[in-house]
N, C-alpha and C positions, 0 to 999 in steps of 0.2 A: 417021630421029629418033630422040633417045635413048629406050631400051627401058625405061623407067621404070613400075614397077606403078601403075595406076590403080583404085582400091578404094572402091566404094559402101558407106559404113558400115551393115551392114545385122544385127550380131551376129555373124555368122560370119566373112566373108571377113575384116574386120581382125584378128579373134582369129588366124587360121591366120599372118598377116602378123607379128603380134607373136611368135608362137611361134618363126618362123623368127629373128627379130630376135634371140631371148635364145640363141639356138645360136651365134652370132658369136663370143662368147667360148669356148664350148665348155668342156671339160674340159682341165686342165692339160697341155701338152705334156710328156711322160713322158721324152722324149729330153732336152728341154730342161733338166728338172727334174733329170736324172741330171747332165747337164753342170754345171749351177750349184751342186749339192751338192758335187761334185768340188773345184771352184775354192773354194768358201766352206770347206771342210776344209784345203785346201792353205794359204791364206792365214791361218786360224786356227792351222796349227802353224807356217808359215815366214814371215809378217809379210811387210815390204818386198820379201825376195827373190822371194817367191811373186807379189807384186802386179806386180813389175817385169818378170818372166819372162813374164807374163801380156799387160802391156803392149807388150812387143816382138812378142810371138806374133799380137795381133790387131791393133796399130796398126803394125806393119812396123819400126816402130826405137823404140830408147828415145828419150824426149826429152832435150834439154839438160840440162833440170834437174828434178828431181823434185818440189820445192816451185818455185813460181813465187816468184822476189824480190820484194821491195816496190818496187824499182827498177823492175822491168819492168812492173808492174800500173799504175804511176805514171806511165811513160812512154805507156803505150798511151791513158790518159785526156788527157795533154797533147797527143799526137799526133792525135788522134781529130778527126773532122769536127765543128765548133763546133754544126753544125744536128742532128745525131745526139746529141750530148751535151744539148743544150736540149730535144730531144723526150723524152728520158730522164729530166731535171730536171723536166718538165711533168708527165710521167705519175706520178713519184716523188711530186710535190706531191698528186697527186689522191688516189693510193694509200695517202698517210699521212692525209691529211685523212679518208677513209673508214675506214680502221683504226684510228684513236686512239680513235673512238669506240666501239670494241668492247671496249676494255681493262676487265677485269674490276675488282672492289675487295675488298680484304679489309674485313673487319668484325668488330664487338665486339659483343654483347650481353650486358650487365650486367645481372641478373634484380634484383629487389627484394631477393630471400632470399640474396643475396651470392654465388649461382652466376655464372659466368661461361663462354659459350662463343663460338665464332667462326670464322672462317675467314682463313688466310693464304693470299695470292695471290702467287706469283712466277713469273719467267721461268724456263724450262728454262737448265741451265750450259752445255750446249754442244750444237749442232745441225749436221748434216751436210746440204750442199745438193746434190744432184747435179745436173749440167747437161750435156747432150749438147754436144758439140762438133764435130760434123762439119757435113755438110749441113743438119742439123736442130739448128742451134745458135739458141737461144732467150733473147736477152738480156732478155725480156720476163718471162720466167719467173724470172729473178735476181731482178727488181725483185719481183714477187708472191709470193716465198718470204721473201726477205731482211727487207723493209718490215715486216710484220708480226711477224717475229721479234724484231728490233730495238724495237719499240714493246712487244712482250711483256716486253722486259726480259732477253732470252738474252745471257748473258756472251760467248759466242765463236761464230762462223760460221766452219764449216771447207767448203770450196767443193772438190768434186773434179770433174773434166773431162777426156774423153780429149785427146790430142794431136792436132793435125792432121797431114795425110801427111808434113810438112817436120819433123815434132817440135816444133811452135810450139804455143801457147796461141791459142783463136781472140780475137784482139784486142776484138771487141765484146763478148764474155762479160767480159773483163779491165774494159772500161770500167763496165759495168753494175755489177760487183763493187767497183769503186772507189768507184763514186757512192753505193753503199747501203751501204759500212762493213763487207763482208766481210774477215774476218781474215787468212785464209789460205787459199792455193789450191793444189791439188796435181794434176799433171798424171798423173791414172789414170781409166779409165773401165771400165764394164763391170760384171759381177757381182763382179768382184775388187777393184773401189773399196767398192762398197756393204759387203762383207766387212770391207774393211780400216776403215771407218766403225764397223762394228757391234762389232768386238772390240778396235781399236786396233792400231797395229804400232808399232815403234820411234820412227816418224818420224810417221806419220799417228795423231792423237789419237782415243781413242773418245768416241763421240758418244752423246747421251741420245736423239736422233730422228732420222731420215734422211727427206727432202723431196725432190722434184724427180722430172720426168719422165726415162723412159729405154726402151730397145726392151726386147723380151720378156725378155731375159736380165737386164737390170737388175731389172723389175719382177717377174720370179718370186726373185730373191735378196730383195729387200723382202720379199715375202711369207713366204719360208722362214726369216726372219731376226727377222720379228714375233715380240715376247717377248722376245727377247735384246736388243732395240732398238725402240723405237716408231717407226713409220712415217706417212706422212701419209695414204695411201689406196692401194688396189689398183687402178690406173686401167685401163679398159678404152678401146675404140675412142672418138674423137670423135662427138658426136652434136648434132643440132639438129634443133628442132621448131617450124615456122613455122605459127601459126593467122593465117588471113584470111579477111575478108569480101570483098564485092562493090567495098568502097571501096579495098582494098588495089593497090599498083601492081606488077603481074607482073615487070617488070623489076627491081625491090627484092628481092621474093622469088626470084627464080631466082639472083641474085646473092649472096643470102644464105645460099641452100641450098649453093650450090657453095663457099662459104668455108669450109663445113666436110668437104664431100665432098673436097676436096683434100688433106687429111691422110692418109688412109689408106684403101685399096681395102677396109677393113673398116669405115670410117665410116658413120655412117647421117644421111640427111637426110629429112626426113618435112614434105609440106605437109600440115595439116588445114583445109579451106577448105568453106565454104559458099555457094560460086561455082563454077559449074563452068566458068564463061568463066573466072575467075582462073586454075583449074586447067589448062585448054587453052593458055591464053597464057604461062602460066609454063613450061611445057614446051617450048614453041615459043622463049622466050626463053632457057632453059638450052641448046637447040640451036647458037642464035647466039651467046652469049655465051662458049661454052665452047670455041669454035674458036680465040679468040686467048688461053687461057690456058694458061701453062706446064705445067702438070700437068693437061693435060687426059685422059690415058688413066687416071690415077688415077680423077678425079672420074666418067669414065663407068663404069668398073667400080663403083665405091662405089654410085652411084645405081641402076644395073641391077640390083645384087646386094640392097643393103640401103635404098636409096631406095625412096620411094611417095608418092603423091598420093591422099590420102583425100579422098573430097566426103560433106560431112554435111549432113542435111536442117536442121539448127537450131545455133545457137550453144552452146547447151547441151551438146550432143553432142560439138562442136569441143572444149570444155572437158575433158568427159568422157575423150576420146581421150588429150588432153595429160597429164590426170592418172594415166592407163593407163600411158602410155608413160614417165613420169617423166624427161625428158630433160635431158641436162647443161645445154644451150641452149636456152630457149623465148622464141620473139619473138611478139607479139600484136599483129598488121597489121589491127587492129579500127578502125571507126570512132571508138569510145571505148575505148581500151584500158584506160585506168586502172578503169575499171566492173569489169575480170575479176580485178583484182589479189588480192582476196580469196576469190577461188574457185578459184584455182591453187594447191595444195597441195604438188605435189611436180615441182620443177624446179631443179636445180643455180643457175641464173640466169635471172632474168625479164627480157625487152629489149620495152619498150612503145614501141609508136609507129613509123612508118616513118623516122623518124632516129636511132632507137637501134639502131644494124646490130650484129651480133655482134660484129665486131672493135675496135667500140668499147669493149667490155669485155674484151676480151683484150689491149689494149695501153695503154688511158688512161683511163677513166672513173673508175676508184677501188676497184669492188668486185673481190674475187679472181678470177682466171681458174683457178684449181686447184679443179676442180669435179667431183661425184660423177658418176660414168658408169654404163652398163649397168642403169638402173632403179634403181640405189642411192639415187636422190635422194628415194625414198620413206622412207630412214631416217638418211641421213647429209648432212651439209652441208658446204658450202663451206670450203677452207682460209682461217684467219683467225687474229688475235691469240691467242685462246682455245686454237687449236692447238698453240701454243708455252707454254703456261701450266701450271703444276701447282698443286693446291690441298692444303692441310693444314687438318684441321679442329682446335680445340683446345676443351678441358673442364676447367673448375674447379669442384669443387663442396665447399660445406661439409659438416661431420658434421651438422648439424640436417638439411640437406636429403637428405643420402645416407640417413638415418634414416628418414626420410618415405617415401623411395622404394623400401627394402632390401626390403619384402614384397614387391613388384610383380616387382622383379628375379629375387629368389630362385624365387618362383612360376615365372616362365616358363624360368629356368635348369633347374630341376628336371624340368621338363614335357618338356624337350629333352634330358633325361637326362645332362646336363653339371654334373655334381656340384661340380667343383672350381670352376667359374664360380660355383655358389651360394656354397661357400664362403668366395670370395675377399671375398664380400660379408659374409655373418654373421660372418666372424672378428673384423672391425672392431666388431661390435658384444656380443661375448661379455663375460660378468661377470668 
């Protein structure tokens, strides 16, 4: 039987588990950081020649083309399985419908005294989208990143993706790019592609923000280049926490826990339940279902090292554990799940009821699947339209309005020791 931790919530044992969970990310790997820093500096200095040299070194050969020709992208869409295209189009419709409601509005506030203030909202000019291109190729991530960017009004989306072993692009990714209106696609991956987007090269344009998942080298490059360019977030290992009472179906609980455990040996899958029967039957179901899953070894390691079955005395205690964990994905398989929405404060995305399985959010429902991890849902939010927007405020004051405010402004400025600030106001009213 799977060696997953069984914890009775008592104020002590679960605390030790959460401490262990927090160590997953650990300190930044110094060797990886050193390698990535070297790559970044080389790309900054040598541009495309450095990017192509790294592509040849890490991917085995240079692709046939650096920028994927538009006709190749169009051909991928034309030749794609119609059922796959229809599935993506249905997902795009749902993602679009959800994200259109997030768009911020500019506003103007014209006061009676003649002063005017307001906010101008517009999309970023150019965004870079990183898409893994090997065995971990996720067309769904193209949709989740590109659709809200387009809704925000981003002028240009530049995609970078590593070539396959034969030097060609992943066609599923090209199909998703075509359907979402990605403007240009370059065959490059790894930290070198992130650096190219951040600084710009002769061929790859400099972007304002970089989004999209990647391996530890990609994540480290994004972290190191934050400030030179904006990023979506520093993503950690995948997470799911399932809250379940005695009405939950253990077969569903087990399947949903493993849906995240299969991502990575560092992934975390936790059951928090008020029913010891559901706890025991879920563990049995994990053992049964795991036998026919392709990523069985990854699931087993993930659940053994970072999984847990927590048994609570009350639903209130289960809510407390969920908020304490602040998981990326939170499922509520309680009899009346809607009752708990207002009490669940820390989660990337909340899935309510037996038929809101986590993969529904990954692929189809509409809310974004780019979510905060490693407990950062306490203060970070999912990717959305506002992730691709920028805001500027504006102020217009009349002479009379400034005269009325000047004494307050000068007083505060002088208390801060900023006499030039005070002078900029006083000089306007000197005789």
